[in-house]
C-alpha positions as CSV (number, residue, x, y, z in Angstrom):
1,M,5.3,-41.3,-25.0
2,S,3.6,-37.8,-23.6
3,R,5.2,-34.2,-23.2
4,E,4.4,-31.3,-21.4
5,V,3.3,-28.5,-23.4
6,T,3.1,-24.7,-22.3
7,H,1.0,-22.4,-23.9
8,E,-0.7,-18.9,-23.3
9,A,-4.3,-19.7,-24.8
10,T,-6.9,-17.3,-23.5
11,G,-10.1,-18.9,-25.3
12,P,-11.4,-20.8,-28.3
13,V,-10.2,-19.6,-32.0
14,R,-12.9,-19.6,-34.6
15,L,-11.8,-20.9,-37.9
16,D,-13.5,-20.2,-41.0
17,E,-12.8,-20.0,-45.0
18,S,-10.1,-18.3,-44.7
19,D,-7.9,-20.7,-42.6
20,I,-8.1,-23.0,-45.5
21,D,-4.7,-24.1,-46.8
22,D,-4.3,-22.5,-50.7
23,E,-1.8,-25.5,-51.4
24,Y,-3.4,-28.3,-49.7
25,G,-7.4,-27.3,-49.7
26,D,-7.7,-27.9,-45.8
27,V,-7.3,-27.2,-42.5
28,A,-4.7,-28.8,-40.4
29,V,-5.1,-28.3,-36.7
30,C,-2.3,-28.6,-34.0
31,M,-2.7,-31.8,-31.8
32,C,0.6,-32.8,-30.8
33,G,1.3,-29.3,-29.0
34,L,4.5,-28.1,-30.6
35,S,3.3,-25.5,-33.4
36,D,4.6,-22.0,-33.2
37,E,1.6,-21.4,-35.2
38,R,-1.2,-23.0,-32.5
39,P,-4.0,-23.4,-33.6
40,F,-2.7,-24.5,-37.0
41,C,-0.3,-27.2,-37.9
42,D,3.5,-25.9,-39.0
43,G,5.1,-29.5,-39.0
44,S,6.8,-29.4,-35.5
45,H,5.3,-32.8,-34.8
46,R,8.1,-33.9,-37.1
47,A,10.1,-33.7,-33.7
48,A,8.3,-36.2,-31.6
49,E,8.2,-38.8,-34.6
50,D,11.2,-41.1,-32.3
51,E,9.4,-40.3,-29.0
52,E,10.0,-43.3,-27.2
53,D,6.6,-44.9,-25.1
54,G,6.7,-44.3,-21.4
55,A,8.6,-41.2,-21.9
56,V,7.6,-37.8,-21.1
57,Y,9.2,-35.1,-23.0
58,K,9.6,-30.5,-22.8
59,Y,10.1,-29.0,-25.9
60,E,11.4,-25.7,-25.2
61,D,13.4,-23.6,-28.0
62,G,13.3,-26.1,-30.7
63,E,14.8,-28.4,-28.7
64,R,13.7,-31.7,-26.7
65,R,14.7,-33.2,-23.6
66,E,13.3,-36.0,-21.2
67,I,12.0,-34.7,-18.1
68,E,11.7,-37.3,-15.3
69,E,8.6,-36.6,-13.6
70,I,5.5,-33.6,-13.7
71,V,4.8,-32.2,-10.4
72,F,1.9,-29.8,-9.6
73,A,1.7,-27.7,-7.3
74,D,-1.2,-27.4,-4.7
75,E,-3.8,-25.1,-5.1
């Protein structure tokens, strides 16, 4: 499975001690690309648990749709 993720990051985010979660005692960084709190995990990855191998998905406004192909414009 794969997912097409669009975001508007413009540079690195520096993490420090204030980013440690008081409840869990760690910092969870989003690796799925779906979090609304990037770079931090907000649990959005749960929506991707049943993705099928070989499929490509796009998530928008909390909804998942399967896409046929990602086409990149020539630069």
